[in-house]
C-alpha positions as CSV (number, residue, x, y, z in Angstrom):
1,M,6.7,-131.1,170.5
2,P,3.6,-131.2,172.9
3,Q,4.4,-131.0,177.0
4,Q,1.7,-132.6,178.0
5,K,0.4,-136.7,178.4
6,I,-2.2,-137.1,175.4
7,A,-5.6,-138.5,177.6
8,G,-2.8,-138.8,180.6
9,R,-0.8,-141.5,179.3
10,Y,0.3,-141.3,176.0
11,E,4.0,-138.8,175.2
12,L,4.6,-138.0,171.9
13,L,8.6,-138.6,171.3
14,E,9.7,-138.6,167.5
15,E,7.9,-137.4,164.4
16,L,7.6,-140.1,162.2
17,S,5.7,-138.7,159.3
18,H,4.3,-135.3,158.1
19,G,1.5,-135.1,155.7
20,G,-1.1,-132.9,154.2
21,M,-4.2,-133.6,156.9
22,G,-1.8,-135.0,159.7
23,D,1.0,-136.1,161.4
24,V,2.4,-139.5,162.8
25,W,4.4,-139.8,165.8
26,R,6.0,-142.5,167.5
27,G,5.1,-142.4,170.9
28,Y,4.7,-144.0,174.8
29,D,1.9,-145.3,176.8
30,A,2.5,-144.9,180.0
31,V,-0.1,-147.0,181.3
32,L,0.8,-150.6,179.5
33,D,4.0,-149.1,179.3
34,R,4.2,-149.6,175.0
35,P,5.8,-147.5,172.4
36,V,2.7,-146.7,170.1
37,A,1.9,-144.4,166.9
38,V,0.3,-141.6,167.2
39,K,-1.7,-139.5,164.6
40,L,-2.3,-136.5,164.7
41,I,-4.3,-133.8,162.8
42,R,-3.1,-130.4,162.8
43,Q,-5.1,-128.0,164.3
44,Q,-4.2,-125.2,161.9
45,A,-5.8,-127.9,159.4
46,I,-9.4,-126.9,161.3
47,S,-10.5,-123.6,160.1
48,S,-14.0,-124.1,160.9
49,P,-16.5,-125.5,163.0
50,Q,-17.9,-127.2,160.2
51,L,-14.5,-128.5,159.4
52,A,-13.9,-129.8,162.8
53,E,-17.4,-131.6,162.7
54,E,-16.0,-133.0,159.2
55,F,-12.7,-134.4,160.8
56,A,-14.5,-135.7,163.8
57,K,-16.6,-137.8,161.8
58,R,-13.7,-138.8,160.0
59,F,-11.6,-139.9,162.8
60,R,-14.5,-141.8,164.4
61,R,-14.7,-143.7,160.9
62,E,-11.1,-144.6,161.2
63,A,-11.0,-145.8,164.8
64,R,-14.2,-147.9,164.4
65,I,-13.2,-149.3,160.8
66,T,-9.6,-150.1,161.2
67,A,-10.5,-151.9,164.8
68,R,-12.7,-154.3,162.5
69,I,-10.1,-155.8,160.5
70,Q,-8.7,-158.4,162.1
71,H,-5.7,-158.9,160.5
72,A,-1.9,-158.4,160.8
73,G,-1.6,-156.9,157.9
74,V,-3.7,-154.5,159.6
75,P,-2.2,-151.9,162.5
76,Q,-4.3,-152.8,165.3
77,V,-6.2,-149.4,167.0
78,Y,-5.4,-149.4,170.6
79,D,-7.4,-145.6,171.0
80,A,-9.1,-143.0,169.3
81,V,-9.5,-139.7,171.5
82,L,-11.1,-136.7,170.1
83,D,-11.0,-133.6,173.1
84,D,-14.3,-131.8,173.9
85,S,-12.7,-128.6,172.2
86,L,-12.2,-130.7,168.9
87,E,-8.6,-128.8,168.6
88,R,-7.0,-132.3,169.2
89,L,-7.9,-135.2,167.3
90,F,-5.8,-138.3,167.6
91,L,-6.0,-142.1,166.8
92,V,-3.5,-144.3,168.9
93,M,-2.6,-147.2,167.1
94,E,0.3,-150.4,166.8
95,L,3.8,-148.9,166.2
96,V,5.3,-150.6,163.1
97,D,8.9,-150.4,162.2
98,G,9.5,-151.1,158.5
99,V,10.2,-150.0,154.9
100,P,7.5,-148.0,152.8
101,L,7.0,-149.8,149.3
102,S,7.8,-146.8,148.0
103,A,11.4,-147.2,148.7
104,Y,11.0,-150.1,146.7
105,V,10.3,-148.5,143.7
106,Q,13.5,-147.5,141.7
107,P,13.7,-146.0,138.0
108,G,15.2,-148.6,135.6
109,R,15.1,-151.3,138.5
110,P,11.9,-153.1,138.8
111,L,11.4,-155.8,141.4
112,P,11.5,-159.6,140.7
113,V,8.7,-161.1,139.5
114,A,8.3,-163.0,143.3
115,W,8.9,-160.2,145.2
116,A,6.4,-158.0,143.3
117,A,3.7,-161.2,143.9
118,A,4.6,-161.3,147.3
119,V,3.3,-157.5,147.8
120,A,0.6,-157.7,145.6
121,A,-0.6,-161.2,147.5
122,Q,-0.3,-160.0,150.9
123,V,-2.2,-156.9,150.1
124,A,-5.0,-158.7,148.7
125,T,-5.0,-161.1,151.7
126,V,-5.2,-157.9,154.0
127,L,-8.1,-156.5,151.3
128,S,-9.9,-159.9,151.5
129,H,-10.4,-159.0,155.5
130,A,-11.3,-155.4,154.7
131,H,-13.8,-155.6,152.1
132,V,-15.9,-158.3,154.1
133,V,-16.1,-155.4,156.5
134,P,-17.2,-153.7,154.8
135,A,-14.9,-151.5,154.2
136,I,-13.0,-150.0,150.8
137,H,-9.3,-148.5,151.2
138,R,-9.6,-145.6,148.3
139,D,-6.3,-144.3,148.5
140,L,-4.0,-147.4,148.0
141,K,-0.7,-146.6,147.1
142,P,3.3,-147.6,147.5
143,G,3.2,-144.4,150.4
144,N,0.6,-146.3,152.2
145,I,1.8,-149.8,152.6
146,L,4.5,-151.0,154.5
147,V,6.9,-153.5,154.3
148,A,8.0,-154.7,158.6
149,C,11.2,-156.1,159.2
150,D,10.0,-159.4,158.7
151,G,8.7,-159.0,155.3
152,T,4.8,-158.8,156.8
153,V,3.3,-156.5,154.6
154,K,1.3,-153.8,156.0
155,V,-2.0,-151.8,154.6
156,L,-1.8,-148.1,156.7
157,D,-4.2,-145.0,156.6
158,F,-7.7,-147.3,156.3
159,G,-8.5,-143.7,158.2
160,I,-10.5,-142.5,154.7
161,A,-11.8,-146.0,154.3
162,A,-15.7,-146.0,154.3
163,I,-18.3,-148.1,155.1
164,L,-19.7,-149.8,152.1
165,R,-23.0,-147.9,151.0
166,T,-24.2,-147.4,147.4
167,D,-25.1,-143.8,148.0
168,V,-22.0,-142.3,149.4
169,T,-19.6,-141.7,146.9
170,K,-17.5,-138.9,148.8
171,L,-16.2,-138.4,152.0
172,T,-14.9,-134.7,152.1
173,A,-17.3,-131.9,153.0
174,T,-15.9,-130.0,150.0
175,G,-17.0,-132.8,146.9
176,T,-13.2,-133.7,146.3
177,P,-12.6,-137.3,145.6
178,I,-10.5,-139.0,148.2
179,G,-7.5,-140.6,146.4
180,T,-3.7,-139.8,144.9
181,Y,-4.3,-139.3,141.2
182,Q,-1.8,-141.5,139.7
183,Y,-3.5,-144.9,141.3
184,M,-7.0,-143.3,141.1
185,S,-9.5,-145.5,139.4
186,P,-11.8,-144.0,136.9
187,E,-15.3,-144.1,138.6
188,Q,-13.4,-141.8,141.4
189,V,-12.0,-139.5,138.7
190,R,-15.6,-139.3,138.3
191,G,-17.1,-138.9,141.4
192,G,-19.2,-142.2,140.7
193,R,-19.6,-145.0,143.0
194,I,-16.9,-146.6,145.3
195,T,-16.8,-150.4,144.9
196,P,-14.3,-153.3,146.0
197,Q,-13.2,-152.9,142.6
198,T,-11.7,-149.6,143.3
199,D,-9.3,-150.8,145.7
200,L,-8.4,-153.6,143.0
201,Y,-7.6,-150.8,140.2
202,A,-5.5,-149.2,142.6
203,L,-3.6,-152.5,143.4
204,G,-3.2,-152.9,139.5
205,C,-1.3,-149.8,139.3
206,I,0.7,-150.6,141.8
207,L,2.1,-154.0,140.3
208,H,2.2,-152.3,137.3
209,E,5.2,-149.6,138.9
210,L,6.4,-152.5,140.7
211,L,7.0,-154.4,137.7
212,T,8.5,-152.0,135.5
213,G,9.8,-149.4,137.6
214,Q,7.6,-146.4,137.0
215,L,4.1,-145.2,136.9
216,L,1.3,-146.5,134.7
217,F,0.6,-143.0,133.6
218,S,2.9,-139.9,134.0
219,A,1.7,-135.9,133.4
220,D,2.6,-132.7,134.7
221,S,-0.8,-131.7,135.5
222,E,-3.0,-133.6,137.6
223,Y,-6.1,-132.9,135.3
224,V,-4.1,-134.7,132.5
225,L,-3.2,-137.7,134.4
226,M,-7.4,-138.0,135.6
227,Y,-8.1,-138.2,132.0
228,Q,-5.3,-140.7,131.5
229,H,-7.4,-143.0,133.8
230,V,-10.2,-142.7,132.4
231,N,-9.7,-142.7,128.9
232,A,-6.1,-143.9,128.0
233,A,-5.1,-147.8,127.4
234,P,-2.8,-149.2,130.0
235,T,0.8,-149.9,128.0
236,P,1.1,-153.7,128.6
237,L,4.0,-154.7,130.5
238,R,5.5,-156.9,128.3
239,E,6.3,-154.3,126.5
240,L,7.9,-152.7,128.5
241,R,9.2,-156.1,130.7
242,A,10.1,-158.8,128.1
243,D,10.0,-161.9,131.2
244,V,6.9,-160.8,132.8
245,P,5.1,-164.0,132.8
246,S,1.8,-163.3,130.1
247,A,-0.6,-164.4,132.6
248,L,1.0,-161.6,134.9
249,E,0.7,-159.2,132.4
250,A,-3.7,-160.3,131.9
251,L,-3.8,-160.3,135.8
252,V,-2.7,-156.4,135.8
253,L,-4.4,-155.7,132.4
254,H,-7.7,-157.1,133.9
255,L,-7.3,-154.9,137.4
256,L,-6.5,-151.5,135.4
257,R,-10.1,-152.2,133.3
258,K,-12.0,-148.7,133.7
259,A,-15.5,-149.8,134.4
260,P,-15.6,-152.1,137.5
261,E,-17.7,-154.6,136.6
262,A,-15.2,-155.5,133.7
263,R,-12.5,-155.9,136.5
264,P,-12.1,-159.4,138.6
265,S,-15.1,-160.3,140.5
266,D,-13.5,-160.0,143.9
267,I,-10.0,-160.1,145.8
268,Q,-9.9,-163.7,146.4
269,E,-9.7,-164.0,142.5
270,V,-6.7,-161.7,142.5
271,Y,-5.0,-163.5,145.0
272,E,-5.3,-167.2,143.4
273,R,-4.2,-166.0,140.0
274,L,-1.2,-164.4,142.0
275,R,-0.6,-167.7,143.4
276,P,1.7,-169.5,140.6
277,F,4.0,-166.1,140.9
278,L,5.0,-166.6,144.5
279,P,7.9,-168.5,145.6
280,S,7.4,-172.3,146.7
281,P,8.1,-173.3,150.7
282,G,11.4,-174.0,151.0
283,A,13.0,-171.8,148.1
284,T,16.3,-169.8,148.7
285,P,16.0,-166.2,148.1
286,A,18.3,-166.7,144.9
287,Q,15.5,-168.4,143.3
288,A,13.1,-165.8,144.8
289,G,15.1,-163.5,142.8
290,A,17.6,-160.8,143.8
291,G,15.3,-157.6,145.0
292,P,16.9,-153.9,146.4
293,T,19.1,-154.2,148.9
294,G,18.6,-152.9,152.5
295,V,15.1,-153.6,153.0
296,P,12.9,-156.7,153.8
297,D,12.5,-159.2,151.7
298,P,8.5,-159.8,151.4
299,T,8.7,-163.1,149.8
300,G,10.1,-164.9,153.3
301,L,7.0,-165.3,154.5
302,F,6.1,-167.8,151.6
303,R,9.6,-169.0,151.4
304,N,9.2,-170.0,154.7
305,P,5.6,-169.9,156.2
306,Y,5.3,-170.4,159.8
307,A,9.0,-169.7,160.9
308,P,10.6,-169.1,163.7
309,R,11.5,-165.7,164.2
310,S,15.0,-165.2,162.9
311,R,18.3,-165.6,165.3
312,A,19.9,-162.3,166.3
313,Q,23.2,-161.3,164.2
314,A,26.1,-163.4,165.5
315,G,28.2,-160.4,164.5
316,L,31.7,-161.1,163.3
317,R,33.6,-164.1,163.5
318,I,35.6,-165.7,166.1
319,S,39.4,-166.0,165.2
320,G,40.7,-168.2,168.1
321,T,40.0,-169.7,171.8
322,D,40.7,-166.4,173.4
323,G,37.8,-164.5,172.2
324,Q,39.2,-161.6,169.9
325,S,37.3,-161.0,166.9
326,D,39.2,-161.1,163.3
327,A,38.4,-157.4,163.2
328,P,40.6,-154.5,163.9
329,A,40.3,-153.3,167.5
330,A,38.8,-150.2,167.7
331,P,41.3,-147.1,168.6
332,A,41.5,-146.9,172.6
333,A,39.9,-143.0,172.4
334,V,36.7,-144.4,170.9
335,V,36.3,-147.7,173.2
336,G,36.4,-145.1,175.6
337,A,33.9,-143.0,175.1
338,L,31.5,-145.9,173.9
339,R,32.6,-147.3,177.9
340,E,31.2,-144.2,178.7
341,E,27.8,-144.3,176.8
342,I,27.1,-148.1,177.7
343,K,27.8,-146.9,181.2
344,E,25.0,-143.8,181.1
345,A,22.5,-146.3,179.3
346,Y,22.9,-148.7,182.2
347,A,21.7,-145.3,184.5
348,H,19.1,-144.3,181.8
349,S,18.1,-147.6,181.7
350,D,17.9,-148.0,185.9
351,A,15.9,-144.6,186.1
352,L,13.4,-145.8,183.7
353,L,12.7,-149.4,185.4
354,E,12.3,-147.7,188.6
355,E,9.2,-146.0,186.9
356,E,8.3,-149.3,186.2
357,R,8.9,-148.2,181.9
358,F,10.4,-151.6,181.3
359,A,10.1,-151.3,177.3
360,Q,11.6,-148.0,177.5
361,A,14.5,-149.5,179.4
362,A,15.1,-152.4,177.5
363,E,15.1,-150.4,174.2
364,V,17.3,-147.7,175.6
365,L,19.9,-151.1,176.2
366,G,19.4,-152.4,172.8
367,D,20.7,-148.8,171.0
368,I,23.9,-149.4,172.5
369,I,24.4,-153.1,171.3
370,E,25.1,-152.7,167.6
371,P,27.6,-149.8,168.7
372,A,29.1,-151.9,170.9
373,A,29.9,-155.2,169.4
374,R,31.6,-153.2,166.5
375,A,34.3,-151.9,168.6
376,L,34.5,-154.5,171.3
377,G,33.8,-157.5,169.4
378,S,30.3,-159.4,169.8
379,E,31.5,-162.0,172.1
380,S,32.8,-159.2,174.9
381,R,31.5,-159.9,178.3
382,Q,29.9,-156.0,178.3
383,V,27.8,-156.8,174.9
384,L,27.1,-160.3,176.2
385,E,25.4,-158.4,179.2
386,L,23.8,-155.8,177.5
387,R,22.2,-158.4,175.4
388,T,21.1,-160.4,178.4
């Protein structure tokens, strides 16, 4: 972990992801007292002045394009800094806590129709704002889609998007097409013109995967995969899952047509065709179908539009007037150790408050609340003081 602050203000706290091109860190903005995500290009990836220049162009493009997409489904860009030596390139943006959409894809356990439609509809709203910039994502895939804790879908890494120009077909200096082979459109494979319909094809691949639990095409070789995207006919959804509505199957097949001009005219049309499969306002989670456990429910935004933030969990039920929990008492040794941890958390929090790091001070106390509630009871004086 770097010891120095970046640009005199950004601290790197914890590595969140490790990619082929760069790493993403959980960071802290010491000037504005807030958590941030910091995307860094690894130094060893910059092997020549020409490649450094290409990275610089890509980062400037990422910062400018992403900043222009004004939508809650796109993490905000706060800062873009390239040092003079081009040895460190980084983008500072909104930190989103959530679950990657790839965690929702389980072989043999496809998502309920309403869940898949809710994800696709939210992605469609993001793309509708991006395509008017105009910006094309070019690498839409489950790994670049995050479902936040409240069910909001976030589309990440517009950094390989390009301003829509008819004379631009590739972003890399080496001529390698941008994209992931499992979700790459035929025109990307061929090195042809990229349009908004390129993102529509990738969305069709994602919908197919969410509804069937399997990739659209599978092969051991990336070249075979690319050949399939260009030449092989996709298997209709209802041949793999009988309960998929025929209209939804027709939409996915329309999205997956080989010729870009044969796909839906725009992303707004896709959203309108998804509307019948979205849960209605006031519907219960059961009516939307039982999705995977332990992940946010993407249908909540449609079932409870503009709902207030959820209440904090009430914790354990209180059995009587003495405030004792139904749960068995924790061993004295555990309680003693926990009380010491609480004391240390307060000391750490107080030290951060002295430095005016208010967000981090609150986070330190917040981290101890759940284990304290389990051991001491959710209504214990110490737990209530921590919550306050």
